[in-house]
DRENPA-304979 format. One record per residue (C-alpha): residue in one letter; x, y, z. Coordinates in nm, 2 decimals, decimal comma, always signed. Each point is the difference from the previous one (the first is absolute). Example, Ala and Ser with C-alpha at 12.3 -4.5 7.8 and 13.67 -1.06 7.14 Angstrom:
2
+--------+--------+--------+--------+
| residu |      x |      y |      z |
+--------+--------+--------+--------+
|      A |  +1,23 |  -0,45 |  +0,78 |
|      S |  +0,14 |  +0,34 |  -0,07 |
+--------+--------+--------+--------+
//
This chain:
364
+--------+--------+--------+--------+
| residu |      x |      y |      z |
+--------+--------+--------+--------+
|      X | -10,92 |  -4,89 |  +6,04 |
|      X |  +0,02 |  -0,35 |  -0,10 |
|      X |  +0,31 |  -0,21 |  -0,01 |
|      X |  +0,01 |  +0,00 |  -0,38 |
|      X |  -0,03 |  +0,37 |  -0,01 |
|      X |  +0,27 |  +0,04 |  +0,26 |
|      X |  +0,22 |  -0,24 |  -0,19 |
|      X |  -0,07 |  +0,19 |  -0,32 |
|      X |  +0,08 |  +0,33 |  +0,17 |
|      X |  +0,32 |  -0,15 |  +0,13 |
|      X |  +0,10 |  -0,12 |  -0,34 |
|      X |  -0,08 |  +0,34 |  -0,14 |
|      X |  +0,21 |  +0,17 |  +0,27 |
|      X |  +0,29 |  -0,24 |  -0,06 |
|      X |  -0,02 |  +0,06 |  -0,37 |
|      X |  -0,01 |  +0,37 |  +0,06 |
|      X |  +0,31 |  -0,02 |  +0,23 |
|      X |  +0,18 |  -0,20 |  -0,26 |
|      X |  -0,08 |  +0,25 |  -0,26 |
|      X |  +0,11 |  +0,28 |  +0,22 |
|      X |  +0,32 |  -0,18 |  +0,09 |
|      X |  +0,07 |  -0,07 |  -0,37 |
|      X |  -0,07 |  +0,36 |  -0,08 |
|      X |  +0,23 |  +0,11 |  +0,27 |
|      X |  +0,28 |  -0,24 |  -0,12 |
|      X |  -0,06 |  +0,12 |  -0,35 |
|      X |  +0,04 |  +0,36 |  +0,11 |
|      X |  +0,33 |  -0,09 |  +0,17 |
|      X |  +0,12 |  -0,18 |  -0,31 |
|      X |  -0,10 |  +0,29 |  -0,22 |
|      X |  +0,18 |  +0,24 |  +0,23 |
|      X |  +0,31 |  -0,22 |  +0,00 |
|      X |  -0,01 |  -0,02 |  -0,38 |
|      X |  -0,05 |  +0,37 |  -0,03 |
|      X |  +0,30 |  +0,06 |  +0,24 |
|      X |  +0,21 |  -0,24 |  -0,21 |
|      X |  -0,11 |  +0,17 |  -0,32 |
|      X |  +0,08 |  +0,34 |  +0,15 |
|      X |  +0,34 |  -0,12 |  +0,11 |
|      X |  +0,07 |  -0,15 |  -0,34 |
|      X |  -0,10 |  +0,33 |  -0,16 |
|      X |  +0,23 |  +0,19 |  +0,23 |
|      X |  +0,29 |  -0,24 |  -0,07 |
|      X |  -0,06 |  +0,02 |  -0,37 |
|      X |  -0,02 |  +0,37 |  +0,01 |
|      X |  +0,33 |  +0,03 |  +0,19 |
|      X |  +0,16 |  -0,25 |  -0,23 |
|      X |  -0,12 |  +0,19 |  -0,30 |
|      X |  +0,11 |  +0,33 |  +0,14 |
|      X |  +0,35 |  -0,15 |  +0,09 |
|      X |  +0,04 |  -0,15 |  -0,35 |
|      X |  -0,12 |  +0,32 |  -0,16 |
|      X |  +0,25 |  +0,20 |  +0,21 |
|      X |  +0,28 |  -0,24 |  -0,10 |
|      X |  -0,11 |  +0,02 |  -0,36 |
|      X |  -0,01 |  +0,38 |  +0,01 |
|      X |  +0,35 |  -0,01 |  +0,17 |
|      X |  +0,13 |  -0,22 |  -0,28 |
|      X |  -0,14 |  +0,24 |  -0,26 |
|      X |  +0,10 |  +0,32 |  +0,18 |
|      X |  +0,36 |  -0,11 |  +0,11 |
|      X |  +0,16 |  +0,03 |  -0,35 |
|      X |  -0,18 |  +0,33 |  -0,04 |
|      X |  +0,13 |  +0,12 |  +0,33 |
|      X |  +0,36 |  -0,11 |  -0,10 |
|      X |  -0,03 |  +0,19 |  -0,33 |
|      X |  -0,13 |  +0,30 |  +0,18 |
|      X |  +0,30 |  -0,01 |  +0,24 |
|      X |  +0,24 |  -0,02 |  -0,30 |
|      X |  -0,19 |  +0,28 |  -0,16 |
|      X |  +0,03 |  +0,21 |  +0,32 |
|      X |  +0,38 |  -0,07 |  +0,00 |
|      X |  +0,05 |  +0,09 |  -0,36 |
|      X |  -0,21 |  +0,31 |  +0,04 |
|      X |  +0,22 |  +0,10 |  +0,29 |
|      X |  +0,31 |  -0,05 |  -0,21 |
|      X |  -0,15 |  +0,19 |  -0,29 |
|      X |  -0,09 |  +0,29 |  +0,23 |
|      X |  +0,36 |  -0,01 |  +0,14 |
|      X |  +0,14 |  +0,01 |  -0,35 |
|      X |  -0,24 |  +0,27 |  -0,11 |
|      X |  +0,13 |  +0,21 |  +0,29 |
|      X |  +0,36 |  -0,07 |  -0,11 |
|      X |  -0,10 |  +0,09 |  -0,36 |
|      X |  -0,16 |  +0,32 |  +0,12 |
|      X |  +0,31 |  +0,09 |  +0,19 |
|      X |  +0,23 |  -0,08 |  -0,29 |
|      X |  -0,23 |  +0,20 |  -0,23 |
|      X |  +0,01 |  +0,29 |  +0,24 |
|      X |  +0,38 |  -0,02 |  +0,02 |
|      X |  +0,03 |  -0,03 |  -0,38 |
|      X |  -0,23 |  +0,30 |  -0,04 |
|      X |  +0,21 |  +0,20 |  +0,24 |
|      X |  +0,32 |  -0,10 |  -0,17 |
|      X |  -0,15 |  +0,07 |  -0,34 |
|      X |  -0,11 |  +0,34 |  +0,11 |
|      X |  +0,35 |  +0,07 |  +0,14 |
|      X |  +0,15 |  -0,11 |  -0,33 |
|      X |  -0,24 |  +0,21 |  -0,20 |
|      X |  +0,08 |  +0,30 |  +0,22 |
|      X |  +0,37 |  -0,06 |  -0,03 |
|      X |  -0,02 |  -0,03 |  -0,38 |
|      X |  -0,15 |  +0,34 |  -0,02 |
|      X |  +0,34 |  +0,14 |  +0,09 |
|      X |  +0,22 |  +0,00 |  -0,32 |
|      X |  +0,32 |  -0,07 |  +0,20 |
|      X |  -0,17 |  -0,30 |  +0,18 |
|      X |  -0,14 |  -0,12 |  -0,33 |
|      X |  +0,35 |  +0,01 |  -0,16 |
|      X |  +0,14 |  -0,20 |  +0,29 |
|      X |  -0,28 |  -0,25 |  -0,03 |
|      X |  +0,08 |  -0,05 |  -0,37 |
|      X |  +0,37 |  -0,04 |  +0,07 |
|      X |  -0,08 |  -0,25 |  +0,28 |
|      X |  -0,22 |  -0,20 |  -0,25 |
|      X |  +0,28 |  +0,01 |  -0,25 |
|      X |  +0,25 |  -0,14 |  +0,25 |
|      X |  -0,24 |  -0,27 |  +0,10 |
|      X |  -0,04 |  -0,11 |  -0,36 |
|      X |  +0,38 |  -0,01 |  -0,05 |
|      X |  +0,03 |  -0,21 |  +0,32 |
|      X |  -0,27 |  -0,24 |  -0,11 |
|      X |  +0,18 |  -0,04 |  -0,34 |
|      X |  +0,34 |  -0,07 |  +0,17 |
|      X |  +0,17 |  +0,29 |  -0,17 |
|      X |  +0,10 |  +0,22 |  +0,30 |
|      X |  +0,37 |  -0,07 |  -0,08 |
|      X |  -0,04 |  +0,14 |  -0,35 |
|      X |  -0,22 |  +0,31 |  +0,06 |
|      X |  +0,12 |  +0,34 |  +0,11 |
|      X |  -0,26 |  +0,24 |  +0,15 |
|      X |  -0,03 |  +0,37 |  -0,03 |
|      X |  +0,23 |  +0,08 |  +0,30 |
|      X |  +0,29 |  -0,17 |  -0,18 |
|      X |  -0,04 |  +0,10 |  -0,36 |
|      X |  +0,01 |  +0,32 |  -0,20 |
|      X |  -0,02 |  -0,02 |  -0,38 |
|      X |  +0,19 |  +0,25 |  -0,22 |
|      X |  -0,19 |  +0,09 |  -0,32 |
|      X |  +0,09 |  +0,24 |  -0,28 |
|      X |  -0,14 |  +0,31 |  +0,17 |
|      X |  -0,08 |  -0,09 |  +0,36 |
|      X |  +0,06 |  -0,25 |  +0,28 |
|      X |  -0,31 |  -0,20 |  +0,10 |
|      X |  -0,06 |  -0,25 |  +0,28 |
|      X |  -0,22 |  -0,31 |  -0,08 |
|      X |  -0,17 |  -0,18 |  +0,28 |
|      X |  +0,19 |  -0,32 |  -0,08 |
|      X |  +0,26 |  -0,12 |  -0,24 |
|      X |  -0,01 |  -0,37 |  -0,10 |
|      X |  +0,36 |  -0,11 |  -0,09 |
|      X |  +0,02 |  -0,25 |  -0,28 |
|      X |  +0,29 |  -0,22 |  -0,13 |
|      X |  +0,24 |  +0,17 |  -0,23 |
|      X |  +0,00 |  +0,34 |  +0,18 |
|      X |  -0,36 |  +0,06 |  -0,12 |
|      X |  -0,28 |  +0,14 |  +0,22 |
|      X |  -0,37 |  +0,08 |  +0,01 |
|      X |  -0,14 |  +0,30 |  +0,18 |
|      X |  -0,32 |  -0,01 |  +0,20 |
|      X |  -0,22 |  +0,29 |  +0,09 |
|      X |  -0,25 |  -0,05 |  +0,29 |
|      X |  -0,17 |  +0,35 |  +0,00 |
|      X |  -0,31 |  -0,09 |  -0,20 |
|      X |  -0,29 |  +0,23 |  +0,11 |
|      X |  -0,29 |  -0,17 |  +0,18 |
|      X |  -0,18 |  +0,31 |  +0,15 |
|      X |  -0,30 |  -0,03 |  -0,23 |
|      X |  -0,04 |  -0,37 |  +0,04 |
|      X |  +0,02 |  +0,03 |  +0,38 |
|      X |  -0,28 |  +0,26 |  -0,02 |
|      X |  -0,20 |  -0,23 |  -0,22 |
|      X |  +0,02 |  -0,27 |  +0,26 |
|      X |  -0,13 |  +0,23 |  +0,27 |
|      X |  -0,29 |  +0,16 |  -0,19 |
|      X |  -0,35 |  -0,16 |  +0,03 |
|      X |  -0,13 |  +0,16 |  -0,32 |
|      X |  +0,03 |  -0,22 |  -0,31 |
|      X |  +0,02 |  +0,28 |  -0,25 |
|      X |  +0,27 |  +0,18 |  +0,20 |
|      X |  +0,19 |  -0,32 |  +0,03 |
|      X |  +0,00 |  -0,06 |  -0,37 |
|      X |  +0,13 |  +0,35 |  -0,07 |
|      X |  +0,27 |  -0,04 |  +0,26 |
|      X |  +0,11 |  -0,34 |  -0,15 |
|      X |  +0,02 |  +0,17 |  -0,34 |
|      X |  +0,21 |  +0,28 |  +0,16 |
|      X |  +0,22 |  -0,27 |  +0,15 |
|      X |  +0,06 |  -0,16 |  -0,34 |
|      X |  +0,09 |  +0,34 |  -0,14 |
|      X |  +0,24 |  +0,07 |  +0,28 |
|      X |  +0,18 |  -0,33 |  -0,07 |
|      X |  +0,03 |  +0,08 |  -0,37 |
|      X |  +0,14 |  +0,34 |  +0,09 |
|      X |  +0,25 |  -0,16 |  +0,23 |
|      X |  +0,11 |  -0,23 |  -0,29 |
|      X |  +0,06 |  +0,31 |  -0,21 |
|      X |  +0,20 |  +0,15 |  +0,29 |
|      X |  +0,22 |  -0,31 |  +0,03 |
|      X |  +0,05 |  -0,01 |  -0,38 |
|      X |  +0,13 |  +0,36 |  +0,01 |
|      X |  +0,25 |  -0,08 |  +0,27 |
|      X |  +0,17 |  -0,24 |  -0,24 |
|      X |  +0,14 |  -0,25 |  +0,24 |
|      X |  +0,06 |  -0,22 |  -0,30 |
|      X |  +0,29 |  +0,23 |  -0,11 |
|      X |  +0,19 |  -0,06 |  +0,32 |
|      X |  +0,32 |  -0,21 |  -0,02 |
|      X |  -0,08 |  -0,37 |  +0,00 |
|      X |  -0,38 |  +0,05 |  +0,02 |
|      X |  -0,24 |  -0,23 |  -0,16 |
|      X |  -0,23 |  +0,13 |  -0,27 |
|      X |  -0,28 |  +0,06 |  +0,24 |
|      X |  -0,07 |  +0,13 |  +0,35 |
|      X |  -0,24 |  -0,17 |  +0,24 |
|      X |  -0,30 |  +0,20 |  +0,14 |
|      X |  -0,09 |  -0,18 |  +0,32 |
|      X |  -0,37 |  +0,03 |  +0,11 |
|      X |  -0,01 |  -0,10 |  +0,37 |
|      X |  -0,33 |  -0,18 |  -0,02 |
|      X |  -0,16 |  -0,24 |  -0,25 |
|      X |  -0,34 |  +0,16 |  +0,06 |
|      X |  +0,14 |  +0,34 |  -0,10 |
|      X |  +0,15 |  -0,14 |  -0,33 |
|      X |  -0,30 |  -0,21 |  -0,08 |
|      X |  -0,25 |  +0,29 |  +0,04 |
|      X |  +0,21 |  +0,22 |  -0,23 |
|      X |  +0,03 |  -0,27 |  -0,26 |
|      X |  -0,37 |  -0,06 |  +0,01 |
|      X |  -0,06 |  +0,36 |  -0,06 |
|      X |  +0,29 |  +0,04 |  -0,25 |
|      X |  +0,06 |  -0,34 |  -0,17 |
|      X |  +0,28 |  +0,14 |  -0,22 |
|      X |  +0,20 |  +0,13 |  +0,30 |
|      X |  +0,26 |  -0,28 |  +0,01 |
|      X |  +0,06 |  +0,01 |  -0,38 |
|      X |  +0,02 |  +0,38 |  +0,00 |
|      X |  +0,26 |  -0,02 |  +0,28 |
|      X |  +0,21 |  -0,27 |  -0,19 |
|      X |  +0,01 |  +0,23 |  -0,30 |
|      X |  +0,14 |  +0,27 |  +0,23 |
|      X |  +0,26 |  -0,24 |  +0,14 |
|      X |  -0,18 |  -0,04 |  +0,33 |
|      X |  -0,10 |  -0,34 |  +0,14 |
|      X |  -0,31 |  +0,04 |  +0,23 |
|      X |  +0,02 |  -0,26 |  +0,27 |
|      X |  -0,20 |  -0,10 |  +0,31 |
|      X |  +0,15 |  -0,21 |  +0,28 |
|      X |  -0,08 |  -0,34 |  -0,16 |
|      X |  +0,14 |  +0,08 |  -0,34 |
|      X |  +0,31 |  +0,16 |  +0,16 |
|      X |  +0,06 |  -0,32 |  +0,20 |
|      X |  -0,01 |  -0,19 |  -0,33 |
|      X |  +0,24 |  +0,24 |  -0,16 |
|      X |  +0,24 |  -0,02 |  +0,29 |
|      X |  -0,01 |  -0,38 |  +0,01 |
|      X |  +0,10 |  +0,00 |  -0,36 |
|      X |  +0,30 |  +0,23 |  +0,08 |
|      X |  +0,08 |  -0,24 |  +0,29 |
|      X |  +0,02 |  -0,29 |  -0,24 |
|      X |  +0,24 |  +0,21 |  -0,21 |
|      X |  +0,22 |  +0,06 |  +0,31 |
|      X |  -0,02 |  -0,37 |  +0,08 |
|      X |  +0,13 |  -0,09 |  -0,35 |
|      X |  +0,28 |  +0,25 |  +0,04 |
|      X |  +0,10 |  -0,15 |  +0,34 |
|      X |  +0,00 |  -0,35 |  -0,16 |
|      X |  +0,22 |  +0,12 |  -0,28 |
|      X |  +0,24 |  +0,16 |  +0,25 |
|      X |  +0,01 |  -0,32 |  +0,20 |
|      X |  +0,07 |  -0,20 |  -0,32 |
|      X |  +0,29 |  +0,24 |  -0,08 |
|      X |  +0,14 |  -0,04 |  +0,35 |
|      X |  -0,04 |  -0,38 |  -0,02 |
|      X |  +0,18 |  +0,00 |  -0,34 |
|      X |  +0,28 |  +0,22 |  +0,14 |
|      X |  +0,04 |  -0,23 |  +0,30 |
|      X |  -0,01 |  -0,30 |  -0,23 |
|      X |  +0,26 |  +0,15 |  -0,23 |
|      X |  +0,24 |  +0,06 |  +0,30 |
|      X |  -0,07 |  -0,35 |  +0,13 |
|      X |  +0,08 |  -0,16 |  -0,34 |
|      X |  +0,32 |  +0,20 |  -0,03 |
|      X |  +0,11 |  -0,12 |  +0,34 |
|      X |  -0,09 |  -0,36 |  -0,09 |
|      X |  +0,22 |  +0,03 |  -0,31 |
|      X |  +0,28 |  +0,14 |  +0,21 |
|      X |  -0,04 |  -0,28 |  +0,25 |
|      X |  +0,01 |  -0,26 |  -0,29 |
|      X |  +0,33 |  +0,15 |  -0,10 |
|      X |  +0,14 |  -0,05 |  +0,35 |
|      X |  -0,13 |  -0,36 |  +0,00 |
|      X |  +0,18 |  -0,05 |  -0,33 |
|      X |  +0,33 |  +0,12 |  +0,15 |
|      X |  -0,05 |  -0,22 |  +0,30 |
|      X |  -0,06 |  -0,30 |  -0,23 |
|      X |  +0,33 |  +0,08 |  -0,19 |
|      X |  +0,19 |  +0,01 |  +0,33 |
|      X |  -0,16 |  -0,32 |  +0,11 |
|      X |  +0,09 |  -0,17 |  -0,32 |
|      X |  +0,37 |  +0,12 |  +0,03 |
|      X |  +0,00 |  -0,13 |  +0,36 |
|      X |  -0,14 |  -0,34 |  -0,10 |
|      X |  +0,26 |  -0,02 |  -0,28 |
|      X |  +0,28 |  +0,09 |  +0,24 |
|      X |  -0,13 |  -0,25 |  +0,26 |
|      X |  -0,02 |  -0,28 |  -0,25 |
|      X |  +0,35 |  +0,08 |  -0,12 |
|      X |  +0,13 |  -0,02 |  +0,35 |
|      X |  -0,18 |  -0,33 |  +0,05 |
|      X |  +0,15 |  -0,13 |  -0,32 |
|      X |  +0,35 |  +0,10 |  +0,12 |
|      X |  -0,07 |  -0,15 |  +0,34 |
|      X |  -0,11 |  -0,34 |  -0,15 |
|      X |  +0,28 |  -0,02 |  -0,26 |
|      X |  +0,30 |  +0,12 |  +0,20 |
|      X |  -0,06 |  +0,05 |  +0,37 |
|      X |  -0,22 |  -0,29 |  +0,08 |
|      X |  +0,22 |  -0,28 |  -0,15 |
|      X |  +0,31 |  +0,14 |  +0,15 |
|      X |  -0,16 |  +0,03 |  +0,34 |
|      X |  -0,12 |  -0,36 |  +0,00 |
|      X |  +0,34 |  -0,12 |  -0,11 |
|      X |  +0,16 |  +0,20 |  +0,29 |
|      X |  -0,24 |  -0,16 |  +0,25 |
|      X |  +0,07 |  -0,35 |  -0,12 |
|      X |  +0,38 |  +0,05 |  -0,01 |
|      X |  +0,02 |  +0,18 |  +0,33 |
|      X |  -0,27 |  -0,22 |  +0,17 |
|      X |  -0,18 |  +0,31 |  +0,12 |
|      X |  -0,30 |  -0,04 |  +0,22 |
|      X |  -0,33 |  +0,18 |  -0,05 |
|      X |  -0,26 |  +0,03 |  -0,26 |
|      X |  +0,07 |  -0,01 |  -0,37 |
|      X |  -0,01 |  +0,31 |  -0,21 |
|      X |  -0,36 |  +0,04 |  -0,11 |
|      X |  -0,11 |  +0,02 |  -0,36 |
|      X |  -0,17 |  +0,33 |  -0,08 |
|      X |  -0,26 |  -0,01 |  -0,28 |
|      X |  -0,02 |  +0,28 |  -0,24 |
|      X |  -0,31 |  +0,23 |  -0,02 |
|      X |  -0,22 |  -0,11 |  -0,28 |
|      X |  -0,28 |  +0,26 |  +0,08 |
|      X |  +0,02 |  +0,32 |  -0,20 |
|      X |  -0,18 |  +0,33 |  +0,06 |
|      X |  -0,34 |  +0,02 |  -0,18 |
|      X |  -0,02 |  +0,21 |  -0,31 |
|      X |  -0,20 |  +0,33 |  +0,05 |
|      X |  -0,23 |  +0,00 |  -0,30 |
|      X |  -0,32 |  +0,17 |  +0,12 |
|      X |  +0,13 |  +0,36 |  -0,06 |
|      X |  +0,25 |  -0,07 |  -0,28 |
|      X |  -0,25 |  +0,09 |  -0,27 |
|      X |  -0,12 |  +0,32 |  +0,18 |
|      X |  +0,16 |  +0,33 |  -0,08 |
|      X |  +0,28 |  +0,13 |  +0,23 |
|      X |  -0,07 |  +0,29 |  +0,24 |
|      X |  +0,19 |  +0,24 |  -0,22 |
|      X |  -0,21 |  -0,10 |  -0,30 |
|      X |  -0,32 |  +0,02 |  +0,20 |
|      X |  +0,09 |  +0,36 |  +0,11 |
|      X |  +0,06 |  +0,09 |  -0,36 |
|      X |  -0,34 |  -0,13 |  -0,10 |
|      X |  -0,17 |  +0,19 |  +0,29 |
+--------+--------+--------+--------+
//
């Protein structure tokens, strides 16, 4: 091999080594770049995931709060539902007990009397109402006992009957059949009309001091409303018979009206008592004025007598006493001058024009 060939071979080897070295360095750089890129991708992925998680948390947090409030309200609602179910069960039990009790005529009568007493108490008329255990009414041919007597001013009264029949209406409330219920309501209205006739025949209105009507008390507004719906002329029919059909609400209104009448009577009685007290007070004031007049006269006489004594003292006793002191050279103070009383008692004029007590008694 010649030197030129060897040199060329050397140069070619060197060039190949440089190329290999460059390729190796390039491979290292590419690997480093790929590692950096991979790391950047991982970091970007983690950052994106973290931000997405935070964003999801921001979006979900209010929803979670609302869901918590919903759970709490749902728990309270369930608790109240349980309470309502318990109350409904208790009410159902009590209603069943009441219905069972009202099937007994004696218990039903007691219930009506109790309702009547409650109405009287609500109206504030307990003091003016007598119940059946206290009152017996004498009529022309018999003695009857109303459930309540309402006492009115002027020795007047209104009788109340609380025995209105409700058997048919009670059965109507219990039956599930619409047609049977309608027939029972019609029967209930007929029973109330018959009871109106019965009360009219008893003639409570002819009792001494009675008003021109008797009150037929129906112990429940529903009972009266159902009857009036079936028989719209029931109330007018009863009034023509001298019977006032009344439920609890209308009876309260009636009793409140009577209470106003009693209030007016009490006010009139109070006014009379005040007038009587005022008359006595005025008579005593007149008598006292007479005593003051007598005292004034005595005071005037006392003043006149005092001034006369002063005049005598000044004209006779005082000059002679001074002369005696001067002549006898007596030591001591001089006799004092005593002025007369110029103040006179004041005239009593306020009651002079008023009539004397005897005249006032004659006018009364």
